[in-house]
C-alpha positions as CSV (number, residue, x, y, z in Angstrom):
1,M,19.4,28.8,-19.9
2,R,16.3,29.5,-21.9
3,E,14.8,26.3,-20.6
4,L,15.5,27.4,-17.0
5,V,14.0,30.8,-17.6
6,A,10.9,29.1,-19.1
7,N,10.7,26.8,-16.1
8,R,11.4,29.5,-13.4
9,E,7.9,28.8,-11.9
10,V,9.0,25.2,-11.3
11,L,12.2,26.4,-9.6
12,W,10.3,28.9,-7.4
13,N,7.7,26.3,-6.5
14,L,10.3,23.8,-5.5
15,V,12.1,26.4,-3.3
16,R,8.7,27.3,-1.6
17,K,8.0,23.6,-1.1
18,E,11.3,22.9,0.5
19,L,10.9,25.9,2.8
20,K,7.4,24.8,3.8
21,V,8.6,21.2,4.4
22,K,11.5,22.4,6.4
23,Y,9.4,24.4,8.8
24,T,6.2,22.4,8.8
25,A,4.8,21.8,12.3
26,S,7.6,23.9,13.8
27,V,6.7,26.3,16.5
28,L,9.7,28.6,15.9
29,G,9.6,28.4,12.1
30,T,12.3,30.3,10.4
31,V,13.9,31.1,13.7
32,W,15.6,27.7,13.5
33,S,17.6,28.9,10.5
34,L,19.2,31.4,12.8
35,M,20.1,28.9,15.5
36,N,23.1,27.4,13.6
37,P,25.2,30.6,13.4
38,V,24.1,31.6,16.9
39,V,25.2,28.3,18.4
40,F,28.4,28.4,16.4
41,M,29.1,31.9,17.6
42,A,28.4,31.1,21.2
43,V,30.6,27.9,21.2
44,F,33.5,29.3,19.3
45,T,33.5,32.6,21.2
46,F,33.6,30.7,24.4
47,V,36.5,28.6,23.1
48,A,38.3,31.7,21.8
49,K,38.0,33.3,25.2
50,I,39.4,30.3,27.0
51,L,42.3,29.9,24.6
52,G,43.0,33.6,24.4
53,S,41.9,34.6,20.9
54,P,43.9,37.5,19.4
55,V,40.7,38.8,17.7
56,D,39.2,41.7,19.6
57,V,35.5,41.5,18.4
58,Y,35.4,37.7,17.7
59,P,31.6,37.4,17.1
60,V,31.8,39.9,14.2
61,F,34.9,38.2,12.8
62,L,33.4,34.7,13.0
63,L,30.0,35.5,11.5
64,S,31.5,37.5,8.7
65,G,32.9,34.2,7.2
66,L,30.5,31.7,8.8
67,L,27.4,32.9,7.1
68,A,29.0,32.5,3.7
69,W,30.3,29.1,4.6
70,N,26.9,28.0,5.7
71,L,25.4,29.0,2.4
72,F,28.1,26.9,0.6
73,S,28.0,23.8,2.9
74,V,24.3,23.6,3.2
75,S,23.8,23.9,-0.5
76,V,26.5,21.3,-1.3
77,S,25.4,18.7,1.3
78,G,21.7,19.2,0.4
79,G,22.4,19.3,-3.3
80,A,24.0,15.9,-3.2
81,Q,20.6,14.4,-2.3
82,S,18.5,16.8,-4.5
83,V,18.1,14.5,-7.5
84,I,17.7,11.3,-5.5
85,A,15.2,12.9,-3.1
86,N,13.0,13.9,-6.1
87,A,13.2,10.5,-7.9
88,N,9.4,10.5,-8.6
89,L,9.6,13.8,-10.4
90,V,12.6,12.8,-12.4
91,K,11.0,9.6,-13.6
92,K,7.6,11.0,-14.4
93,V,7.8,14.7,-15.3
94,A,9.8,16.4,-18.1
95,F,11.7,19.5,-16.9
96,P,15.3,20.7,-16.7
97,R,16.9,18.6,-14.1
98,E,19.2,21.5,-13.1
99,V,16.2,22.9,-11.3
100,L,16.6,20.4,-8.5
101,P,20.1,21.4,-7.2
102,L,19.3,25.0,-8.0
103,A,16.3,24.8,-5.7
104,T,18.6,23.5,-2.9
105,V,20.8,26.5,-3.4
106,G,17.8,28.7,-3.4
107,V,16.6,27.4,0.0
108,A,20.1,27.9,1.5
109,F,20.2,31.4,0.0
110,V,16.9,32.3,1.7
111,D,18.4,31.2,5.0
112,F,21.5,33.2,4.2
113,V,19.5,36.4,3.6
114,L,17.6,35.9,6.9
115,Q,20.8,35.3,8.9
116,S,22.5,38.2,7.2
117,A,19.6,40.5,8.1
118,V,19.9,39.5,11.8
119,F,23.7,40.0,11.6
120,V,23.3,43.5,10.2
121,V,20.8,44.4,13.0
122,F,23.4,43.0,15.5
123,L,26.1,45.2,14.0
124,L,24.0,48.3,14.1
125,A,22.5,47.7,17.5
126,F,26.0,47.4,19.1
127,G,27.3,50.4,17.2
128,Y,29.8,48.4,15.1
129,G,28.6,49.7,11.8
130,F,30.3,49.6,8.4
131,V,33.3,51.2,6.6
132,L,32.2,52.6,3.3
133,D,35.6,52.2,1.5
134,R,35.5,48.4,2.2
135,I,31.9,47.4,2.2
136,W,31.8,47.3,-1.7
137,L,33.9,44.1,-1.4
138,Y,30.8,42.4,0.0
139,P,28.8,42.1,-3.4
140,L,32.0,40.8,-5.1
141,A,32.4,38.1,-2.4
142,L,28.7,37.3,-2.6
143,A,28.7,36.9,-6.3
144,G,31.8,34.6,-6.1
145,V,30.4,32.4,-3.3
146,V,27.0,32.0,-5.1
147,T,28.6,31.1,-8.4
148,F,31.1,28.7,-6.8
149,T,28.3,27.1,-4.7
150,V,26.1,26.5,-7.8
151,A,29.1,25.0,-9.7
152,V,30.0,22.5,-6.9
153,T,26.4,21.7,-6.1
154,L,25.7,20.8,-9.8
155,W,28.7,18.5,-9.7
156,V,28.0,16.6,-6.5
157,S,24.3,16.3,-7.4
158,S,25.0,14.6,-10.7
159,M,27.8,12.4,-9.4
160,N,25.8,11.2,-6.5
161,V,23.1,9.7,-8.7
162,R,25.7,7.3,-10.2
163,Y,28.0,6.9,-7.3
164,R,26.1,6.9,-4.0
165,D,29.4,7.0,-2.1
166,V,29.6,10.7,-2.9
167,Q,26.9,11.6,-0.3
168,H,29.1,10.0,2.4
169,L,32.3,11.6,1.2
170,I,30.7,15.1,1.1
171,G,30.4,15.3,4.9
172,L,34.0,14.4,5.4
173,A,35.2,16.7,2.6
174,L,33.2,19.7,4.1
175,L,34.6,19.0,7.5
176,V,38.2,19.2,6.3
177,W,37.4,22.1,4.0
178,F,35.9,24.1,6.9
179,W,39.0,23.8,8.9
180,M,41.2,24.6,5.9
181,T,39.3,27.9,5.5
182,P,40.1,30.9,7.8
183,I,36.6,31.2,9.5
184,V,37.3,30.4,13.2
185,Y,41.0,31.5,13.1
186,A,42.7,34.6,11.9
187,G,44.0,34.5,8.3
188,G,46.7,37.1,9.2
189,Q,48.3,34.7,11.6
190,V,48.2,31.9,9.0
191,Q,49.9,34.2,6.6
192,E,52.6,35.0,9.1
193,R,53.3,31.4,9.9
194,L,53.1,29.8,6.4
195,Q,54.9,32.4,4.3
196,A,58.3,31.1,5.3
197,E,57.3,27.4,5.0
198,T,57.6,25.5,1.7
199,I,56.9,22.1,0.3
200,A,58.8,21.2,-2.9
201,G,59.7,24.8,-3.3
202,V,56.1,26.0,-3.1
203,S,55.1,28.3,-0.3
204,L,52.5,26.8,2.0
205,W,50.8,30.2,2.0
206,H,50.3,30.0,-1.7
207,L,48.9,26.5,-1.4
208,F,46.5,27.9,1.3
209,L,45.3,30.6,-1.1
210,A,44.6,27.9,-3.7
211,N,41.4,27.3,-1.7
212,P,38.7,29.5,-3.4
213,M,36.7,29.7,-0.2
214,S,39.7,31.3,1.6
215,W,39.5,34.2,-0.8
216,L,35.7,34.5,-0.5
217,V,35.9,34.4,3.3
218,F,38.7,37.0,3.2
219,G,36.3,39.2,1.0
220,F,33.5,39.0,3.5
221,Q,35.8,39.6,6.5
222,G,37.5,42.5,4.7
223,A,34.2,44.1,4.0
224,L,32.7,43.7,7.5
225,Y,35.5,43.5,10.0
226,H,37.2,46.8,10.7
227,S,38.3,46.7,14.4
228,G,41.6,48.2,15.5
229,D,43.3,44.8,15.1
230,A,42.1,44.2,11.6
231,T,45.6,44.7,10.1
232,E,46.8,41.8,12.3
233,V,43.8,39.5,12.1
234,L,43.2,39.8,8.3
235,P,45.8,39.0,5.7
236,A,48.1,41.7,4.5
237,F,46.1,42.5,1.3
238,G,45.1,46.0,0.2
239,T,41.6,46.6,-0.9
240,A,42.6,46.6,-4.5
241,Q,44.5,43.3,-4.1
242,L,41.6,41.7,-2.3
243,A,39.2,42.9,-5.1
244,L,41.5,41.4,-7.7
245,G,41.7,38.1,-5.9
246,L,37.9,38.0,-5.7
247,A,37.6,38.8,-9.4
248,V,39.9,36.0,-10.2
249,V,37.9,33.6,-8.0
250,F,34.7,34.7,-9.7
251,V,36.1,34.1,-13.2
252,V,37.4,30.7,-12.1
253,A,34.0,29.9,-10.6
254,V,32.2,30.9,-13.8
255,A,34.5,28.6,-15.8
256,L,33.9,25.8,-13.3
257,L,30.2,26.4,-13.5
258,M,30.3,25.9,-17.3
259,V,32.2,22.6,-16.9
260,T,29.9,21.2,-14.1
261,W,26.7,22.4,-15.8
262,R,27.8,20.6,-19.0
263,L,28.7,17.5,-17.0
264,F,25.3,17.6,-15.2
265,F,23.5,18.0,-18.5
266,S,25.4,15.0,-20.1
267,L,24.6,12.8,-17.1
268,S,21.0,13.9,-16.6
269,G,19.7,11.8,-19.5
270,D,20.5,8.7,-17.5
271,F,19.0,9.9,-14.2
272,A,15.7,8.1,-14.6
273,E,17.4,4.8,-15.4
274,E,19.9,5.2,-12.6
275,L,17.1,5.9,-10.1
């Protein structure tokens, strides 16, 4: 950690470089970072209307979880390539290798902040607003998703140097993971249908909740979505229960971060040779 603090300028410069490269010679610049959630919202809102979605204000519901998912998925998919893409630096310059995947998370976080700012403007412009007794769940969910994202990104970035198949598996894994996370469909309906179903005596609903991203998305949705149908759309968790679930996920994410950081550090000594 002391080495990372000492090399914070390297991290910041890498983030700035990645942002500049990303939008070099682009007419719209950072506007492109907003296109992904806008297109997702348009497509899924259209599909939801055609299929008869039970969610009253679907764009708000969708973006509440989608922005957090984008932060996670972009970081993980980009982080898998972070060490390999900077092979020249790894082989020639001495610096903490953790800076490379962390820079990828930093770039994704900048996009997340820009997208969230536009989302807030959207909520205020259309008079949707916020509910003060639930909005405090937002920082808990954000802390959890950032910590979990860093942990997974460190793991995939280190494994992909040795096993290049990882970069191909990541795309498939994220696709499955996306649909196993209640972003485009209502978690309340999933709870209603899965609570009575079991496999080997284990409730399918409990298995569904074993996905950390489900809890994190529930946290963002619980903080931001407060329409009249919220009790049906969102799982039947009270604010205290949801906060406890987010706290447990955060603790698990911190433990996972310690494991993946140690793994990354142990493998980083061979990066130059592997590359």
